C-alpha positions as CSV (number, residue, x, y, z in Angstrom):
1,M,-59.7,204.9,143.3
2,A,-63.3,203.9,142.9
3,N,-64.3,200.6,141.3
4,F,-65.5,200.8,137.8
5,C,-67.2,198.5,135.3
6,C,-67.0,198.6,131.5
7,W,-68.3,196.5,128.7
8,R,-65.8,194.8,126.4
9,R,-67.0,192.4,123.8
10,H,-69.4,190.4,126.0
11,A,-67.1,190.6,129.1
12,V,-67.3,192.9,132.1
13,A,-64.0,194.2,133.5
14,V,-63.8,195.3,137.1
15,D,-60.8,197.2,138.7
16,L,-59.6,195.0,141.6
17,R,-56.9,197.3,143.0
18,A,-59.4,198.6,145.5
19,M,-61.4,195.4,145.9
20,N,-60.8,193.0,148.8
21,A,-60.8,189.3,149.2
22,T,-64.6,189.3,149.5
23,A,-65.0,190.5,145.9
24,I,-62.6,187.7,144.7
25,K,-64.7,185.2,146.6
26,D,-67.9,186.5,145.1
27,V,-66.5,186.0,141.6
28,A,-65.0,182.6,142.2
29,E,-68.1,181.1,143.9
30,R,-70.7,182.2,141.4
31,Q,-73.2,179.5,140.8
32,P,-73.2,178.0,138.3
33,F,-69.5,178.4,137.7
34,R,-68.6,180.8,134.9
35,P,-65.1,181.2,133.5
36,F,-63.1,184.3,134.5
37,T,-59.6,185.7,134.0
38,L,-57.3,187.3,136.5
39,R,-54.8,189.9,135.2
40,L,-51.9,190.6,137.5
41,N,-49.9,193.8,138.0
42,N,-47.0,192.3,136.0
43,G,-49.2,191.7,133.0
44,A,-49.6,187.9,133.4
45,Q,-53.1,186.5,133.0
46,Y,-54.7,183.3,134.2
47,T,-58.0,182.0,132.9
48,F,-60.1,179.8,135.2
49,K,-62.1,177.8,132.7
50,E,-63.5,175.3,135.2
51,P,-63.7,175.0,139.0
52,R,-60.7,172.6,139.1
53,N,-58.5,175.5,137.9
54,F,-59.3,177.5,141.1
55,G,-58.3,177.1,144.7
56,A,-58.1,179.5,147.7
57,P,-58.0,179.4,151.5
58,K,-61.1,180.6,153.4
59,N,-59.7,184.2,153.6
60,Y,-59.1,184.5,149.9
61,R,-55.9,186.4,150.4
62,E,-54.1,184.1,148.0
63,V,-55.5,182.3,144.9
64,F,-54.2,179.2,143.3
65,Y,-54.3,178.6,139.6
66,F,-54.1,174.9,138.7
67,G,-53.2,174.4,135.0
68,D,-52.8,171.1,133.1
69,S,-49.2,170.6,134.4
70,E,-48.5,173.6,136.6
71,W,-49.8,175.6,139.5
72,V,-49.3,179.2,140.4
73,L,-49.8,181.0,143.8
74,I,-51.3,184.4,143.3
75,D,-51.3,187.0,146.0
76,A,-54.6,188.9,146.0
77,D,-52.7,192.2,146.2
78,S,-51.1,191.5,142.8
79,I,-54.4,191.2,141.0
80,A,-55.0,194.2,138.8
81,E,-58.2,193.2,137.1
82,I,-60.7,190.4,136.9
83,I,-62.5,189.7,133.6
84,R,-65.8,187.9,133.9
85,N,-66.2,185.9,130.7
């Protein structure tokens, strides 16, 4: 499946099923930091509002979401969509 982009109320959604760790890295390391949301295959969503919310090893095959009182390990293969806010 080819990647696609579409406009949704001032946000761009990109299909990540075919994207690799490099694409995740590009979004996470934008300068200056801009919030983004990861939607998983199971419907869960995690919004990274500030750099402190995000963590990943150098290969970006996993992503960590750090909330106020919890953390979540996200496998890159389970990411269905990234929404650039």
